[in-house]
N, C-alpha and C positions, 0 to 999 in steps of 0.2 A: 601895773598889770601883773608883775611877777610875784606880788605879795600874797595873793590868794592861794597858790599852790604851796608856798612856803608855810603859810599858816596851817593848812590842812596837814602837812607832813609833820609839823611840830606838835599839833594837837594829838596825833596818833603815836608819837614817840614818847611813851611813858617811861619814867625812870623806875628802875627796879626797887629802889628804896621806898618810893612813894607807894608802889603796889603792895609791898609787904606791910607798910604802915597802915594801908587801908585794910588788909586782912586782919591786922591786930585790932583795929578799931571796930570792924564789922564782922568779927568772927561769929558772933551769936546769930546774926541774920543769915550768914552763909551756912552755919550749922543747921539752922532751922530749915533752909531750902534742901540741904542734903538729907536731913532726917525725914522731912516730909515725903520726899521722893522714895527713899528707901522704905519708909513705913507703908506707903501706898503699895509698893511692890510686895512687901511682906504680907500685907492684908490680902492682896490678890492671891498670893501663894497659899495663904492659910485657908482662904475660902475655896480654893480649887480642890475638887474631889480627888482623893488619892487613886493612883493607878498601880496596877500590878503587872510585872513582866515575867513571862514564862519562856524558857529556852530549852531546846533539845539539840542534840548533836547527831549528825549522820555521817558515817564513814563511807566515802566513795572510793572504791577500789575494785579491781578485777577479781571475780570469784575464782579461787584457786582450785575448786572442785573439778572443773573441766580439765585443767592442766594436769591434775594428779591422776584422774581416772581416764583421761583421753577421750571422754564422751562430752560432746558439746563444746569442744575447744574452739575458741574464737567468738562464741556467743557472749555478748555483754562486754566485750572489750571496749575500753574508752578510747574513741577516736574522734578527733576534732581538728579542724583546720586552724583554730586559734591557738595562741601560745599557751593558754591556760584552759584546759578542758573543764575545770571546775566552774569557770565563768558561764559556760554553756549550761551546766547543771543548775546554776542559780537562775538563769533565765527560764529554764523548764519549770522550776519550782514556782516562780512568780508568774507563770503564764496563766491566762484567763481560764483555760479548761481545768487546770489543777485547782485553782482557787474556787471555781464554780462547784466542783465536787465537794470541797470542804464546806462551802456555804450550804449546799443542798443536804449534806449529811448532818450538820449541826443545826440546821435551820436558823442561820444567823440573820438578825433583823437590825435595821438602823433605828435611830431615835424616833422616827415616825411610824415604826412598825412595818415598814416595807422590807422586802428581802435585800440584804446587803449586796452591793455590787462588788465585782472583783477589784475595781479601782479603789473603792473605799477600804476594802480589806487590805489591799496592798500598801496603803498609807501607814497602817499600824504594824506591818510586817517588816522584819529586817533579816536578811539572809546574807551571811558573810563567811569568808574563809577563816577558820579558826587557827591562828598562830602559824600561818604558812604551811600547815599540814594538809593532808587529803581529807579534811573534816570540814563539813559545813555546819554552821551554827544558825539555827532557826529560832527567832525570838518574836514574841507578839505581846503588845501592851494593851491592857483593857482595865476597866474599872472593877470587873469581876475576876478574881484570881482563878476561879474554877474555869471560867470561859477562856481565859488566856491559856491555861494548861491544856484544855480540850482542843483549842484551835491548833496549837503547836504540835501536839501529839497526832491529831488527825491529819495535819498537813504532812508530817513525816511519814505517816502510814500511807497516805495517798501517793506520795512521791515514790516510795519504795515499791508499792504495788504497781504503779504505772511503769516504773522501770522494769519490773519483772514481766509485765504484760507486753511492753515494747520489745523486750528480748524474745519473748515467745512468739510475737508476731513476726519478727525478723527470722526466727527459726522456721516458722511455718512457710514463709515466702521462700526461704532457701530450700526447704524440703520439696515444695511444689516445683521449683526450678530444677532440682536434682531429678525428680521423677520424670520431668519432661525431657531431660537430657539422657536418661538411662536407655530408652529404646534406640536413640541415635548412636550411643556408645556401643550397644550390642550389635547393631548393623555394621558398624565400623569394624568390630572384631570379626564378624562373619566374612566381610569383604576381604579383609587382610588375610584370613586363613584360606579363603578360596583362591586368592591371587597367588599365594605361596604354593598351594597344591597344584594349580595349573602350571606354574613355572616349573615345578619338579617333574610333572608328567610330560610336559613338552620337551624338556631337555634330558629326560631319562636320568634324573638325579635321585640317588638314595642317600648317599653321604659324600659330600664333596671332599672332605678331608681324607676319608678312607679311599675314595676313588683316586685322589691325587697320589697317594702313596702307591696304590696298585698300578697306576699308569707309569710311574717312574720305574717300578720293578719290571713291568711288562716291557717297556721300551729297552731297558737294559738287556733283557732276555732276547728280544727281537734283534737288537744290534749284534749280539753274539751269534745268533743263528744265521743272520744275513752274512756275516763275515765268514762263517764256516761254510755256508752253501756256496758263496762266491769262490772260495778256495777250491771246493770240490768241482764246481762248474768249470773253472779254468783248467783243472787237471783233465776232466772228461773231454773238454773241447780240444785240448792239445792232443790227446790220445786219438780222438776221432779223426782229426785232420791227418795225423800220421797214417792211420789205416786207410783213409780215403786215397792218400797219395800212393800208398803201396799197392792197393787194388786197382787204382785208376778208375774207380767206380764211385758213384755216390750211393747213398743208402738204398734208394729204390732199385737202382740197377743191380746192386749187390744182392738184394733180397730176391730179385727176379732170377738172377743167375743161380742163386742157391736153391730156389724152388725147382727150377728146371733141372738142375743137376741131381736133385734128389727125387724127381718124379720117375717112377718105374716105367710108365707108359711112354714118356718122352724118350727115356734112355733106351728102351727096347726098340722103338721105331728108329731111333738114331743108329743103334747097332745094326739093325737089318739094312738100313740105308747105306751105312758104311760098308757092310759086307757085300751088298749088291754092287756098289760102286767099284769095289776091288775086283769082283768077278767080271764086271763089264770091262774094266781096264785090261784084264787078262785076255778076254775074248777079242778085244780090239787088236791084240797082237796076232790073232789067227784069222778073224773075219773082218770084212769091210764094214764100214758104217752103215751101208745100205742093206746089209744081210738081215734076214728075218731074226737071227739070233740077237744081233745087236739091237734091232728094232724092239724086240720083246723085252730086252733088258732095259732099254730106255723107257718103255712104257711102265715097267715095274718101278723104275727109279722115280718117275713122275708121280706115280701113285703113292710111293712111300714119302716123298717130299710133301705131297698134299696132306697125307695122314700126319706127318710130323707137325705141319703148321696147325692142323686141327688140335693136336695134343698140346702144342705150345699155347694156343689160344685158350684151351681149357684150363691150363695152369695159370697163365698170366691174367686172363680175364678179358682180353681184347685181341683182336686180330692185328698184331703189329709185327713189323719185321724185327726179328731178334738176331743179332750177330751170332755166328757159329761159336765164337769164343765164350758166349754165355751158356752154351748148352752142356758143355762138359768141363768140369773143374776138378782139380785134384783135392786131396784131403787137406793139404796145407792151405790152399785158397779157401776151402770150405771153412776151416778153422778161423782164418782171418776174417771171413765174412761174418761168422758168428760173433767174434770179438767186436767187429765193427758195428754189428747190429746191437749188441748189448751196450756198447759204449754210447751209441747214439740214443738208445732208450734212456740210459742213465743221464746223459746230458740234457735231453729234453725234459726229463723228470726234475732234474735240478733247476733247469731254467724256469719251469712252471712253479716250482716251490719258491724260487727266489722272487718271482713276480708276486706270488701270494704273500710272502713275508713282507715285501716292500709295500704292498697294499695295506696290510695290517699296520705296519710301522707308520705309514702316512696318515692313516685314520687316527692312530693313537697320538701322533704328533699334533694333528689338528685338534683333537680333544684336549690335549695338554695345553695348547695355545689358548683355547677358549675357557679353560678352567678359571683363570683370574677374573675374567669378565663375569662368568657365571657366579663365582663366589661373591663378587661385589654386588651383583643384582640380588642374590639370595640374602646377603646381609642386610641390604636395604629393605627387602620385604620382611625379613625377620624383625628388624628394628621397628618397622611400621606395625607389625603384628604385636610386638612387645608393648609398644606405646598404647595401642588399642586395648590390649588386655589390662595394662596398668590403669588406664583411664577408666575402663569399665569396673575394675575391682575397687578403684578409689571412689567411684560414684556409688557403688554398692555399700562400701564401708561408710561413706559420708551419709548416705540415706539412712542406714541403721542408726548412726550416731545422732542424726537430726531427729529421727523418730523418738529416740530415747530422751534427747535433750528437750524436745517439745513437751514432754510430760513432766519435766523437772522445772523447779523454780530457780532459774539462774539469773542473778542480777548483780549489778556492780554497786549497789547501795545497801548499807546495813545500818540499822538503828544502833548507834553507839551509846547514847544516853537519852532516855526519855525525859520529858519535862516533868518536874515535880511541882506540886502546888506551892506557890510562893507564900512565905510566912509574913513578910513585911512588904509594905507598898514601895513603889519605885520613887525615890526622892530626887531623882535626877532633874526632872522638870522644875520642881520647886527650888532646888539649889540654883539652877540656871536662872530662874526668875528673880531670886534674891540677888544673885551676882549682877544681873542686868540692872536691877533697881539701884544697887550701890553705885555702879558705874554711871548710870544716868544721873543720879543725884550729884555725883562729883562733877560731871560735865555741866549740869545746870548751875551749881554753885560757882564754878570757875567762870562761866559765862556772865553770871550776875556780878561777880567781882570786877570783871573786865568792863562791863557797862558802867558800873558805879565809878570806877577809877577814871574812865574816859570823861564822864560827865563832870566829876569834881575837877579834873585838870582843865577842862574847857572853861568852867566857871571861874577858876582862879586866874586864868589868863585874861578873861574879860574884866574882872574886878581890878586887876593890876594895871591894865593898859587903858582903862576907860572905854572899853568896848572897841578900841582901835588897835589893830595889829601893828607892832613895830618889830622889825627884825632885830635879833640880838647883836650887840656890838662885836666888832672883830676881836679875837682873842689876843692879838698883838698890841692893841691900843689900850692905854691906861688913863686917858684924859676923860673927865666927866662930860657927859652930853646932856643937853637940855631936852625936855619933852617937846615933840613937834606940836605945833598949833594947828588946829583944824582950819581949813579954808572956809571963809564965810560965803564965798561966791560959788565955788564948784564942789565943795565937800571933799576935795582931794587933799592929801597930805602935802604940806609944804616942806621942802627940804631944809634941814637944820643948817644954820649958818656956822661957818667954821670959827 
């Protein structure tokens, strides 16, 4: 049962010497196989119509005109989320809309006379990055050299024109968006200016920096004045207290006594009354109290007292009882009363002035305390106003630049080298076909040699063993062995006797 796999393995195990011997004997047949295959490929290559390849080069880069002039800056910049932006440009070139424009312009037709489809045109196009630079190589293969040149040049022109139109479209969108944002920017400026103006009017601000300097100087002056007035007030208060203690009167009493002492009417009535009282006292030494003379003197005394009260009321302004010591004062007391009055007037004036100065000082201190907060609020409003103005000015400048850039042809693709009319056909396909024919012929010859070697080896084994497979002897045994005899009954091999 194990002889069948051993036989198959031995039949496939060809010796290298036998194989080379077969090649030496069958070289002509093998050469014929290789030559026939190569000749067939050469014939196909010879019969194949020649094709021509035209190529152009397009430089893809940012237009430096915008960066040099400052107008249209940012338009046409190459931006892509992929690692290589040129790959995106290749896809744009090979896109159906671009190819349809080329087909429509050149009126390209297929072999049946129908308009060429973008898919069919794309099969003969090749767009690649030239040498790792920012250059795209566009090539097209056709049987007509003029057609190949026209297709490549037209494709380059359509791509460059589409690039410019796309940039102009982006510029138009940016201009429209800027025009829509401009009124809002203007309103923002007006609102910020109105807020700053209302803030200054509400807080009475002209210039906070100048006001801060003025407040400091004014507070220093007020402090000096308050100190001086307090000193004068203390001096006047001390002098007034001394005069009050000396006179034993307060200022209203002293003023009343001074007025009464200086009133001629009061003093005349007082002198008449004093004279009558002296006369009455003299008469009482002669007459009794009930005598008519004394009675008459008493009546005159009452009359003068009533008249004196009336005169006092006329001077004082009210009918009050005034002590007799207020009615007559000497010149010394009159001078003291005058000093007392002047001192009190001075003291009250200083006191009022001190209150006024302290009120001014309090207001200035309050203003000085509020200046940092006001300055902070003003700076915030000024920053808002400055941002609004800058935004508005930037939108105006951007709008002017976009209007100018919209009229310009700004693109990031430039024709570096136009396709020239090819002089010689493209031999690449024929060379590839010949190379394929040679390789295929070699493979066919090698396969035929292997088949012939296998068949010859199998035939030799059958002739040598009578069609019955016998495993080879063990390499360690040198004794001759007889051929096994076939079994007449079962057709099985009989084992050889030792």
